[in-house]
matplotlib code that plots the C-alpha trace (Angstrom):
import matplotlib.pyplot as plt

x = [8.3, 5.3, 5.2, 2.0, -0.5, -1.0, -4.7, -6.6, -10.3, -12.7, -16.1, -18.6, -20.9, -24.0, -26.2, -25.7, -29.5, -31.1, -28.3, -29.1, -26.2, -25.6, -25.7, -22.1, -22.0, -23.0, -20.6, -17.5, -18.2, -18.3, -14.8, -12.1, -10.6, -7.0, -7.0, -6.1, -8.9, -8.3, -10.7, -10.0, -12.4, -10.8, -13.3, -14.7, -18.1, -21.5, -24.4, -26.1, -23.6, -20.8, -19.4, -18.7, -17.3, -13.8, -12.5, -15.7, -14.3, -11.3, -13.6, -16.0, -13.1, -11.9, -15.4, -16.9, -14.3, -13.0, -9.3, -6.9, -7.9, -5.2, -6.8, -5.5, -7.1, -5.6, -7.0, -4.5, -6.6, -9.9, -11.8, -12.1, -13.9, -17.6, -20.5, -22.3, -24.7, -21.8, -22.0, -18.6, -17.6, -15.3, -12.6, -11.4, -9.1, -7.1, -6.0, -2.4, -2.2, 1.6, 1.8, -1.4, -0.5, 3.0, 1.5, -1.1, 1.6, 3.8, 0.8, 0.0, 3.6, 3.8, 0.5, -0.2, -3.8, -6.0, -9.6, -10.2, -13.6, -15.8, -19.5, -20.4, -22.2, -21.0, -23.8, -21.5, -19.0, -20.2, -21.1, -19.2, -19.9, -20.3, -18.1, -16.8, -13.2, -12.2, -12.5, -10.0, -7.7, -7.8, -7.1, -4.1, -2.7, -3.1, -1.0, 1.6, 1.8, 1.5, 1.4, -1.7, -5.0, -8.1, -11.4, -14.4, -16.9, -20.5, -22.0, -25.6, -28.1, -28.8, -31.9]
y = [-43.6, -41.8, -38.0, -36.6, -35.3, -31.6, -30.9, -28.2, -28.0, -25.9, -24.6, -21.9, -20.2, -20.8, -23.9, -26.3, -27.0, -23.7, -21.3, -19.3, -17.7, -19.8, -18.1, -17.1, -18.9, -22.2, -21.7, -20.8, -23.4, -26.1, -25.4, -28.0, -27.1, -27.9, -25.8, -22.1, -20.1, -18.3, -16.0, -16.3, -13.5, -10.5, -8.2, -9.8, -8.1, -9.5, -7.1, -7.1, -9.8, -8.1, -11.5, -12.3, -8.8, -7.4, -7.3, -9.0, -12.3, -12.1, -11.3, -14.2, -16.7, -15.5, -15.7, -18.9, -21.1, -24.0, -24.7, -22.8, -19.2, -18.0, -16.1, -15.0, -13.0, -14.1, -11.4, -12.5, -15.6, -13.8, -14.3, -11.1, -12.7, -11.7, -11.5, -8.2, -9.0, -9.3, -13.1, -14.7, -16.9, -19.8, -20.5, -17.7, -14.8, -14.3, -10.9, -12.2, -16.0, -16.2, -14.4, -16.0, -19.6, -19.1, -17.6, -20.4, -23.0, -21.3, -21.2, -24.8, -25.9, -23.8, -24.9, -28.3, -27.6, -24.8, -24.1, -21.8, -20.3, -17.9, -17.3, -19.9, -23.1, -26.6, -26.8, -25.0, -27.8, -29.4, -26.2, -25.5, -21.7, -20.8, -23.3, -21.6, -20.5, -22.2, -25.5, -24.3, -23.0, -26.5, -28.2, -26.0, -26.6, -30.3, -30.2, -28.0, -30.1, -33.8, -34.6, -32.4, -33.9, -31.8, -32.2, -30.3, -29.6, -29.1, -26.5, -27.1, -25.4, -26.9, -29.0]
z = [67.9, 66.4, 66.5, 68.2, 65.8, 65.2, 65.0, 63.2, 64.0, 61.8, 62.9, 62.1, 64.6, 62.6, 63.1, 60.2, 60.0, 60.6, 59.6, 62.8, 64.8, 67.9, 71.3, 72.0, 75.4, 73.6, 70.7, 72.6, 75.3, 72.6, 71.3, 71.9, 75.3, 74.3, 71.1, 70.7, 68.9, 65.6, 63.8, 60.1, 59.0, 57.3, 59.1, 62.2, 62.2, 62.9, 63.2, 66.6, 67.9, 69.9, 71.0, 67.3, 66.5, 66.8, 70.3, 71.5, 70.2, 72.6, 75.5, 74.6, 74.4, 77.8, 79.3, 77.8, 76.2, 78.3, 78.7, 76.5, 76.2, 73.7, 70.8, 67.4, 64.7, 61.4, 59.1, 56.4, 55.7, 55.3, 52.0, 50.0, 47.0, 46.9, 44.6, 44.1, 47.0, 49.3, 49.7, 49.8, 46.9, 46.5, 45.9, 48.2, 47.5, 50.7, 52.1, 52.2, 51.6, 52.0, 55.3, 56.6, 55.9, 57.3, 60.5, 60.9, 60.5, 63.2, 65.5, 65.0, 65.5, 68.7, 70.3, 68.7, 68.1, 67.0, 66.1, 63.1, 62.9, 61.0, 60.6, 57.9, 58.9, 58.1, 55.5, 53.0, 53.1, 49.8, 48.0, 44.8, 44.7, 48.4, 50.2, 53.4, 53.0, 56.3, 54.5, 51.8, 54.6, 56.2, 52.8, 52.1, 55.6, 55.3, 52.1, 53.8, 56.9, 56.2, 59.9, 60.4, 61.3, 60.3, 62.1, 60.9, 63.7, 63.0, 65.4, 66.4, 68.5, 71.9, 72.1]

ax = plt.figure().add_subplot(projection="3d")
ax.plot(x, y, z, "-o")
ax.set_aspect("equal")
plt.show()
């Protein structure tokens, strides 16, 4: 008998084409309803966007996300590697990789599916210098958990 897949979704709240921040009601409503939501930014802060900042993320998940409303902030998997301008660089330097990956694995095993998110758009997926760290997190988790299925979502503005 086949074991059910454990699924890790990844998504950023910026449109892949325009790089504009999506309205929070659209972003959170588009998240997979069965998955718990995990913010993987070391410092969840977005100027002028309270629904993407700190405790505002939890409130936004509770308000707009369909289905499962469980939320985690996995600060340990935030990328601390930056260039002088502040732009994040890849590969990432995590706040605490060992603790973060162990915690993410435990969450995935407990819930069966999770969506990790940050600010970066899907457009960074093929970048060598500025590839979003969530893609690296997913790659590492896929190596740690052979049964894991990774699905990268591409957030887009509503037409």
